[in-house]
N, C-alpha and C positions, 0 to 999 in steps of 0.2 A: 669862578673860587668859591672854597666851600666852606656850607656855611656855617654858622653855630651850628646849629642846631644836629648836622650829620658830626659832626666834628665830637660833639657829646657825647652818642649813643655812638658814636665808633670808642669813641673813650670808654665806654659804659661796656661797649664788647672784646677788650680789648680788659680791661681788669675782671671778666672773666670768665676769659680764655687763660690768663695767666694764673687764677686760681686751681682751677680746674688742670691747667699742666702738672703744677703743684701735688696736686691733692696726690694726681698720678703715679707722680714720684712715688711719692710719699709710702707707696701700694708695692711696685715694682723692688722700689731698695733694698728692702730684704726679702725677695722671691723666696729662694730657695726656700730659709726658715720659714714660710710662713708654710707655703705647702708643705709643709714635714705638721708642722701642727696643729694645719687642717683636716690630716690623715688621720690625726688620733681622737678626731671629735666627732658624736655623733651628728647624721646629718639635722635629726631632732632635735638635738640643741643649739645647732647653728641657726637655725629658721627661728625657734624661737628669740634666743637673742637676739637674733637680725631683725628680729618685729616690736621687739624690747627698745632696742636703738632707734626707733623710729617714732617710737610711743612717745621715749623723751624728747625726740626734737621734737615732734610737734606739743607738745607741753613747755618745752621754754620758748616757741614760736609762740606760742598764746601768751604767756607772759608778757614779752615784750606787746604784744597786738592792743595786751590791757593797761598799761603802761602811756603807749604812743597814744589811744585811746583819750585816756585822764589826763594826758596833754594839752587835746582838744585839737584831734586828728582822730577821729575813732575812721580805721581803714574794712572795706569788707572780707570776710575772709581770704577767697583765694586772691585780693591783694595783701596780704598782709603776710599769707604762705608767699608768697613770688620776692616780695622784697625779701624778707629774713630770711631762705631757704636761698636762695642764688646769692646774694654778699654773704651770706654761711661761709663758702669756699673760699672767703677772705681769709678766714683763721688759715688756712695752709701756707699761705705768703708768709713768709718771716716777717717779722716786727705785727702788731698787735694793731694797726690802723688799715688795713687795707680795708677788711670788712664791711668799719666804717664808712672808711670813703666809696666801699660800690654800696655799699645803705644808702649814702647822701643821694650819690650820682641816680641808682635804679626811683628813689625819693623824687622824684623831679617829675615819675610820667603822673604819679598820682597828687603831686603837684601839695605834697609833702614840706615845711618846710624845710632847709638842711639845719638849724639850728634846734628842730626840734625835735627831728630825724637824732641827731650827735644828745640832744637828752635824753629819749630814751635809751638810749644805747648805753648812755652809761648808768643809767638806771636800772634795764636790765642787766648788764654788770655782779653791780651794786648787791640787786636779788640774788642773782645765783649766787655768788659768792660768799653771801652773811649764809644763806641758806643749808650750801654747801659742806662750812665748816660746821653750823650749827647739825646738819648730821654726823656727821663724824666726831666729831662729839660726844653726841646721844650712843652711836656705834663702837666704835672702838673701844674706848675704855672697856667696856667689858671682853672681846675678844681677843685685842692683842697690846698685851701690855706692851711690848715694841714699839709699836707704831707707838703707845702712848710718851714712852721715856723718848721716841728722836722728833716727833714733831710737836709738845704741849703746848708750843711755842704758838704754836695753828689752833691749837684747842682754846688757848686761854685770851684769842681774837676774836672768836666766834659770838660773843656777848657783847664784845663793844663793838664789830662790825650787824649782830643784831639794833640795835640801839641807833644807828646809826643810818638804820630803814624809814626811822620817824621823819615827815615830811618835813618837817621842819627843820633837822639837820639838810635832812637831802634837798630840798632846797635850796640852803646856804651855800652849799658843797658844788650843786652844779651850775650856781651863781657867780660862784666867786671863781670857777673855769672858765663858765663861761666870758666875763670881767677881763680873767687874763690873757685871755685872745683876742679883748676886743669886739665882743660879738652881745648884746643884747640879752636882759636875764631873762628866766620862763618869763613865760606868759601870762600862764597862771600854774599852781604848784599844783603836786596830783596830791589826790586826801590820802586821808589810812586807810579808809575803804579800800580800794584804786591796789597802795601799796597791800593791804594784806593778801590780797585775792593774788596779785603778780608772785608773792611770797606762797600761796596754796600753790599757784603752777610752779611752781620751779622745782616743790616740796616733790610734786608727782613727782614729776621730770626727774628728778635723783631717782626716788622710787627703782622708777622704771628703768634707771642707768641696771642699779641695783640688782637687780630680774636677769635685764642684761648681763650684767659679772659673775651672779650666781649659777644660771643656767652652763655660763662656760668654764666655772671653774670646780662645779661640780659632775660635771663630763670630764674631767682633767684629772680627776680622784679625789677631788674636794670631802671631805667626810662633818658629822657633827650638826647640831642642831646649830650654831655658833652661826654655820656659816653663811646664808641671809646675811645676820644682820652684819659681818666681816666683811663681803663680797660691796657691798652698800656704802659702808665707810668706806671702805680700800678706796672704790672709786670717787666715792667724794672728793677724798682728801689729795688722790693722781691727781682729778684734774683741776680742782683748784690750784698745788705746785705747779702742774702744768701751767699752769696760766698764768701764773706768777714771775715766770718764767720768760722773759719778754722777748726776747730774740728766737724762741724755739717754734717755731711751727705745730700749731694744732698744740702744744706742749709734748713735741715727741722727743722724747728720751726720759725727762726728767718724771712722764704721770708714768711709764714704762716701771720705772727703777719706784716711784712712790709702792705702783701695785706688786710686782717684786718681791716686796717689804714688807710690805703687809700681809701678803698670802702667803710665804716661806712657809711658816708653822704649822699650816691646816695644808699643805697639796706638799705630790712626793717631789722629791729633787725636779729639777725642770719643767718641772709643772707649771710655775709662775710663771714663764718667759712664755711658755706656749699659750697660757691664759691673757699675757699682754699685747700680744702678737697675735691673739686673732680679734680678740676684740679693737686694737684700731684699724684690723681690715674691717671687720662688720660697721663699726660707724663709717668709718673715709666709706666704706657702698652705701648706709643712710642716709646721705650727707649727698652724694653723689645722683642716688634716685628723689631724694625729696628736690634738692632742686631740678634737675631736670624732670619731674612732675609740675613743677613752678611754671619753669621755661616754659613745657606744652601746656601749659596753659593759654599762656599767648598776653600780649602786653593789652593795655587797658582797652577799650573801645571807646569807638568816640562819642556815643552817647551816656558810658557812663559817666555819673554826680562824683566829678573831685570831693577829695575830705576836708577839703576849706570849705566847702558849701555844705557839707552836712552841719546839722548840729549834737556838737559836741558832749557826751557824758554827763550827766551831773556828778560834779568832783565836790560837791563841796563835802 
């Protein structure tokens, strides 16, 4: 008879394998167009954009790590990288729940309570969306009237979402969600300092993803002093729009559509689609690289202290 531990290990492996398959499919689905798009790029721009994308993923992982620690489960960097990057592949599976499901299952290896993992994920999503809207609201109106005209409602949401990041509001919202699914409330709310640190790491991530997009757009023929700002705002808005489309795996489709719309005024005809395709492939490869390195690190050793035995950071 199969033990519960072996069954859960098999389930975690299946979830990760399923995510990798969907990620690979997203890369192969438009292979011919992607090869043509890469042929137009210089290797310098491609390498730089890839590294910037990796940096953005690392910054977002650090943001989530800060939030998880603020909830009472501080993790070593190696453990946080393993949980965040491997579970992050779940975003390639249609629906928005698989990354969280994978995170909860992987968290068992480090004795991170499921409710705490769910709470940290919800907090991370709120921080990412709020800071992304803020970045788009600051940059795009200065460079892209078309984006402002079509997506004004997203810009109006930015200050409301930023206010919603206040610890009292966040804690109330998460407690309400946990109550609806019949789960216990947060053991401790995150502090304002923890929230600000997480938001800062999110903003660093957005800037790095903006650099990623600018390098590709510049190589595709973009010009003008406002291109770095436009690229940063375009990616922030595109990612947020893709995230809001629940069934789109990793924002596939909506993200590219918004990028094409916002970059069209400053790029030659056909170039915005090239930028969108190249960005999608490079960031998918960055996801696979980070997850692969995290997987290679291996599971926690027997003498590694469990997070619940660690002393939580000061959240006052």
